[in-house]
C-alpha positions as CSV (number, residue, x, y, z in Angstrom):
1,X,-0.1,-0.3,-0.2
2,X,1.5,3.3,-0.7
3,X,1.0,6.7,1.0
4,X,-1.4,8.0,-1.5
5,X,-3.7,4.7,-1.0
6,X,-3.7,5.3,2.8
7,X,-4.3,9.2,2.4
8,X,-7.4,8.3,0.1
9,X,-8.7,5.6,2.9
10,X,-8.3,7.4,5.9
11,X,-9.5,11.2,3.8
12,X,-13.2,9.0,3.5
13,X,-13.5,7.3,6.9
14,X,-12.2,11.0,8.4
15,X,-14.4,13.0,5.9
16,X,-11.3,15.3,5.2
17,X,-10.0,16.4,2.2
18,X,-7.0,14.4,0.8
19,X,-5.0,17.7,1.5
20,X,-6.0,18.2,5.4
21,X,-5.3,13.9,5.4
22,X,-1.9,14.2,3.8
23,X,-0.9,17.2,6.1
24,X,-1.8,15.0,9.5
25,X,-0.2,12.0,8.1
26,X,2.6,14.0,7.3
27,X,2.8,15.7,10.8
28,X,2.5,12.1,12.4
29,X,5.6,10.5,11.0
30,X,7.2,13.7,11.8
31,X,6.3,13.3,15.4
32,X,7.5,9.6,15.2
33,X,11.1,10.7,13.6
34,X,11.2,13.0,16.3
35,X,10.7,10.7,19.4
36,X,12.7,8.1,17.8
37,X,15.5,10.2,16.9
38,X,15.3,11.4,20.5
39,X,16.1,7.8,21.5
40,X,12.7,7.1,22.7
41,X,10.0,4.6,21.7
42,X,6.7,5.0,20.2
43,X,3.4,2.8,21.0
44,X,0.2,2.6,19.2
45,X,-1.8,0.8,21.8
46,X,-3.2,-2.4,19.8
47,X,-0.9,-2.0,16.9
48,X,2.9,-2.1,18.1
49,X,6.0,-0.1,19.2
50,X,8.4,1.4,17.3
51,X,11.8,1.6,18.8
52,X,15.4,1.8,18.3
53,X,18.1,-1.0,19.2
54,X,21.8,-1.0,18.9
55,X,23.5,-3.6,17.1
56,X,26.4,-5.0,17.9
57,X,29.2,-5.0,15.6
58,X,29.3,-7.9,13.1
59,X,30.8,-9.8,10.6
60,X,29.5,-9.7,6.9
61,X,30.5,-11.1,3.6
62,X,30.6,-8.7,0.8
63,X,30.3,-10.9,-2.8
64,X,31.4,-7.7,-4.8
65,X,34.8,-8.0,-3.0
66,X,34.6,-11.3,-2.0
67,X,35.7,-11.1,1.3
68,X,34.8,-10.4,4.9
69,X,34.7,-7.4,6.4
70,X,33.6,-5.9,10.1
71,X,30.3,-3.9,10.3
72,X,30.3,-1.5,12.8
73,X,27.9,-1.1,15.6
74,X,24.9,0.7,14.4
75,X,21.6,2.0,15.6
76,X,18.5,0.5,14.0
77,X,14.5,1.1,13.7
78,X,12.9,-1.4,15.1
79,X,9.2,-2.9,15.8
80,X,7.4,-5.3,18.2
81,X,3.8,-6.0,16.9
82,X,1.1,-5.5,19.7
83,X,-1.1,-8.5,20.8
84,X,-4.0,-7.2,18.7
85,X,-2.2,-7.0,15.4
86,X,-0.2,-10.4,16.3
87,X,-4.2,-12.0,16.7
88,X,-5.5,-10.4,13.5
89,X,-2.3,-11.1,11.5
90,X,-2.8,-14.9,12.7
91,X,-6.0,-14.9,11.9
92,X,-5.5,-13.8,8.3
93,X,-3.6,-16.6,8.0
94,X,-5.3,-19.4,8.9
95,X,-8.1,-18.3,6.8
């Protein structure tokens, strides 16, 4: 699903214009980005939690160079699905 599709669906459900809905979505994503870059997590009850975690340094094979490399530690974005989302996905798989 693309942002345009999400905006159309939300606009219809919220009875807003697509422009208003796009602005609302963009501002929501700015808050999410600011929260994560500030080192905090962002929870949406029933959906899940976005957070950041530190990945340790690790070895990785580069097929272009045909050699092993050491990758430095880095921060990555993580997502942990909430229980309601997990249940709905599980029900979907069983159908």
